[in-house]
Structure formats: C-alpha cells, structure tokens
N, C-alpha and C positions, 0 to 999 in steps of 0.2 A: 506492499499498501504506501502509495505517497503522503512522506512529507503535509501537514498541512489540509489534508482532502481525510473528511469528517469520515466513520466508520458504518455508525446507522445512521439507516430510514427513522422514524417516524413514522405508522401508517396509522390512516385511524380511517377506520367503517364503522356503520351503522350497523348494527342486529342486524339481521333476519328474524327472529322473534323478537326480540326485546325493542328495537330500533332506538337504540343506544346510542351514543358511540364508544367505539375499541380499537384501543390504541393499540400497535403488537412496533418491539425497536428489532429492526429486518435490517442485514448484509443491501450492499446493493452496490451496483454497477448503472453509470450514464452511457448513454449510446443518441447522438444527433436529434438532442435538447430530450430524448426519455430519457425514464430510467424504467428502473428494472428487481425484476427482487423475485427470491425462484423459493418458490415455497417444500422445504426437502418434503412432507408428506400428500403432498400430488392435493388432489381435490379435498380431501379427507380434510384437511385446515384448516379449521371456522372461520382463517377471516379471507380467504380465499370464497365460501361459499359466501361470504357478506359479500365481495364484491364481485362477486354472479348475480346476485337475486338484487344487491344495489348498486352502480360503476361508477356511482359521484365518493368521492374518499378525498381524504385532506392528510397531507404529507409535511414532514418537515424534519428540514437535512439543516443544522447548522443553524445559521442564524439566520433561518430565511425559510416563512408557512407559504404554501400557500392550496385549490382546489388543485385537482386532480380528479382523471376518470382513465379507470383501469380497467385493464381487459390481461386476460389469459390470450398466451402466444402460443398454442398447439404446435408439436412439430409437425405435427401432419397435417394443417395449414397450414406455416412457412414453416420452416426446416430451416433456409439459410437465417431465420435470422434469432430464433433457439437457442441454433448452434453457437452462433453467434455471442448469445449472452451471457448461454451458460459458456463459452471460453474464456467473455473480460470476468468471468463472478471469480473462474477462476483463476485467474492471473493475481489480481485482487485480491486475496479471497484465501486459496490452492484450497478452493472447495466451488461446486459449481455445479452439482450434480437434482433436477426436482423442477420440478414443476413451473413456469419461466410468467414471470407476472409483468403487463407493461404498464407506466401509469405517466398516460397524455400531462403537460400542466397545460390548464385550462387560460383562455386569452384572462389580462388586464389583473 
C-alpha cells in the first residue's frame, strides 16, 4: 500500500429488513473514478444483500464522504473488469478473492 493512501473505506448501506443504516469498514481499491470493494463471503454477506435491495449507499474515505450507487460486478457479465479489480486488490493488500462490488460516486 502506498504511503498516505487510506487503508479502509466505510460503506453505509440501508438494512433490507430494518431500513436502518448499516456501516462496515472494508478494504478498497480505486479505478477510473470509481471505488471497488470485495465481499469475501460473496452473496451471503449481509451488506451485499442490502445494496442489492437498495443500490444507494454512503461512502467515507479518509476525510471525504459522498453518496454513491453500488452494483455487483459478476465475472460472467464483466470478466475483464472483475479480474482487473481483483488484481488491484491483490497488489494493494495481498488478497483479492471474492465478489467485486463497484461504487460510483453520485454527481455533486
């Protein structure tokens, strides 16, 4: 990891049952103005289930906070992007195995 680069991203989803905000701390990478996180437990992760139900999420990285849209990047649908993000994570953290989720910042 590069010096001065944030190690974690804070992702807030809306609970699919409770409707309450749910925040997790998670490793992330960046590419082309978007942020990417990887779910080790794939579709079983509650935060993944939450963002599938409601793609509007909140993101905090360092001192920056913003709204974003989340989408799962399935290997079968976007193989090149899926593997590129896993490789970025492998380079940054030495780990990149799981379900890739893309976070696109909302304009404004």
